[in-house]
N, C-alpha and C positions, 0 to 999 in steps of 0.2 A: 753571501749571495744565495746559498742554498736555503737558508732560513727565510730570506725575503721571498724567494721563489715559491716557497711552500705556503705562503699566505696569499690566498686568491686575490684580495683587493690590492696587494702590493706587486704582484708578479708582473703586471704590465709596465711597471716603471723601469725595470732592468732592460738593457739592450737585448734585442732579439737573439735567442740562442745562448746568451752569455752564461746563465746558470748551468745549463746542460753541458756546455763546453768545459766549465770549471769542474763540474762533477766528473766528467770523462778524464780530465787531466789528473785530478787527484787519485782516481781509481787506478789509472794506468801507470802513474808514477810510483805508487807504493809509498808515497810520503805520508799518507794518512791511512789509518786502519779503516777497512770498509764499514765496521759498525759505528765508527765515529762519524762517517759520512752519512750513513743511514739515519742516525739519530737527529740530524739537523732538519730533516723533513717531517718529523713527528709533531703532531699538534701539542703534545705535552711539553716539548722543548720550547715552542713559541710561548706557551702559557708561562713557563718558568722565566723566560726572557722578559715577558711583559711585567711579571712581578718584580724582577730586579730593576727593570727600566723605570717602573713606577717609583722606586725609592731613589734612583739616581737622576731621573729626568726623562720624561717620555719624548720620543722622537729621534733618538740616536740611531736606531736601526734604519728608520726611513731616511735619515740624512745620508747614511752610507749609500743607499740606493740612488738618491738624488745625485750624489757626487759621481757615481759610476755612470749614470745616464748622461750627465752633463759632459763628462770627459769624452764619452763615445760620440756625442753630438758634435763636440768641438773637432774631433778627428775627421768625422765625415764632412763637416763644412770646409775644413782645410783642404781635403782631397778634392772636393767640388770646386774649390778656388784654384786648383792647380798643383797642390802638393803631390810629389811622387815618392816621398819617403816618410816613414813613421819610425820614430825612436821612442821606446818606453824604457825609462830608467827606474830600476827598482821594481820590476814588473811582478815579482812573486809568482803566484799561480793564477794571476788574472788572465782572462782569455781575450782581451782586447786586440792585441797584435795578431793572434791566431785567426780571429774572425775577420779582421781587416784584410789579412793576407788572402783569406779564402774568397772574400767578396771582391777584392781589387787585385787581380794577379799582376797588374802593371806597377803596383806600389811595393817598393822595397821596405820590408818591415824588420826592424832590429830590436831585440830585447837585451838589456844588460842587467845582470844581478850577481850577487855573491855566488861563488861556486856551490855552497851548500844548498842553494835554491835552484840555480840555473841547471845543474846537472840532472837532478830528478825531473825538472820541468821539461828538459829536452827529451828525456825518456817518455814522459807523459804525453807529449805532443805526438811522438811516434806511435805509442800504444793506443791513443785515442783517435788516430786517423786525422790529426790536425796539422801534421807536418806539411810544409809547402816549400817549394824551391825558393820562393821570395820571402821566407821567414827565417831569420837567423838569430839564434839565442847564444849570447856570449857570456861566459863565466868570468867575471872580473870584479875586483874590489877597486872602485874609483878613488878610494883614499890612498891607494898606492900605485895606480896606473892612470895615465892621462886618457881622457875620453877620446881624443883624436887617434891615439895609438890603438885603442880597442876597435874603433870604427874602421881603421885601415885593414883589419882582419876580415871585413865584410865588403860587399859591393857598394857600401855607402859612398855617396858623392858629396863632398863638403860644399859644392857650389849649387846644389839642387834645392829647389823649394821643398821644404820639409815641415813636418809637424812633430813636436817633441812633447811627451807627456811625463810630468813629474808629479805623481799622485801619492800623497801620504809619505813624502820623502824629505822635503826641505826642512821641516821642523826638527829633524834629527841631526842636521848638520850645524856646525858653528858658523858664525858670521863670515869668517874668512873662506870657509869651504863653500858657502852659498855664493859668494862673489866669484870664486873660481869656477863654480858650476855654470853660472850665467855666462861668464866669459868663454868657457869651453863650448857651450851650446851655440853661442853667437858665432864663434870661429868655425864651427862644424856644419853650419847651415847656410843656404843661399838666400838671396834677397826674397822678401815676401814670406819667409818662414814664420811659423807660429810656435808658441810655447804655452801649453795648458798646464796649470799647476794648482795644487791646493796649498794653502798657507795657514799657519796658526796665527791668531791675533797676537799682538805684542804690546809691551809697555813703551815708555819713552826711550828706553835703552835697547829696544828690540828683544827683550827677554820674552819668551813665549808665555801666553796666559790663556787659559781655557775658559775661565768664567767661574761660576759658583763652585764647581767641582775641581778647581785648579789643583789644590794641594793633594787630594787623594789620588787623582789620576797621575799627576807628576810623580808621586811616590811609587805608585804601582809600576809605572814605566821604568823608573830608575831601578827598582828591585828586579825587573825583568831584563835589565841590561840595555835598555833603549831610552835613555833620558832625553827629554825635550831640550833643545839647545837654542833655537832661533824662532822668532816670530816677528810679524810686522803688522801694524795697524792698517786697515784698509785705506785710510786717508793718506798714508805715507807711501802706498805702493806706486802711484804714478811717477813720483819723483825718483824712487828707487829704480823703477824700470827704465826710466830715461837715462839714468846714470850708467845702466848696464847695456844701453843700446836698444831698448825696446819701448814700445808704446802700448798702452792698454786698449785692447779691442772690446773686451767684455769683462765686467766685474759685477756680477749679479748679486744682489742682496737676497735675503730669505723671501721677501715679498715677490721679487721678480721670478725666483725659482718656483714659488708656489704657482704663480700665474702660468709660467711656461711649461712646467713638467707635471705638477700635481693636479691643477684644475681640470685638464682634459681627462683625467682618470677618476674624477669625482672625489679627489683627496685634498681639496683646497683647505679644509678645516682640520685635517689630520695633524696631530702634534708633530712638530718638526723642531729638532734641537741641533742646529749647526754647531759643530765644534771646530770648524775651520771656515775660511772664506776662499772663494774660487776666483781665478783670474786667467783670462786668455790674452796673451801678449803677442804682438807682432814685431818681428825684427826690423828695426829702423834702418 
């Protein structure tokens, strides 16, 4: 996000104040060394990234910005439609919940992530002045704890209209864990709730597939200890969602996202390389 924000023609794509909030979180948490944060805003860093991206496929960085903006827009539209709660699962150091909590004091915002991330994130929120009474960060491994149990430690109401964000998460779960996640979210949210998620494409057996760079990226992630485990083809999503108690509200393809998010910024013809697809689901 800092790298995107440092490129003038891309900066307007990110949600307002998102990059500045992320930078504040990182600096205050101590999770990243200051010099590593500073280098992300240097022109030389972007030039190096452009060189690497040129070899691997241009448009990956821009896709990350498109995904961030689309998620933020989904949350705002859900709140406008009556949602009074936001849950972000696997939030990392993203600033979405913190900014929503600041803009909408009446919305209960909950983040859940592994302790190794959630603990410094909580310190970062305090140090950056982003902590709010309506923002709750919980440290929990959902592979070993039930979502409902974690939410009971917060003011979350399972009967309230809510919006849930699962960004860059589901592809790292196996099929059984994905099914349990959808069931847990359904049981923890009220009628009219929404789920915004990013999904990896998949083959006939729902094995994840990235495209031309599938094998090198999968190998790199496996070596990093984060192998891809699940994917689903866009055409199969409506039936899968229905089986989990959801219906598809929005499933934009690359052309729709260009028209909606890039064209207003004069970026319609900028290279864009989606490595996921996006979906906004409504609880049936």
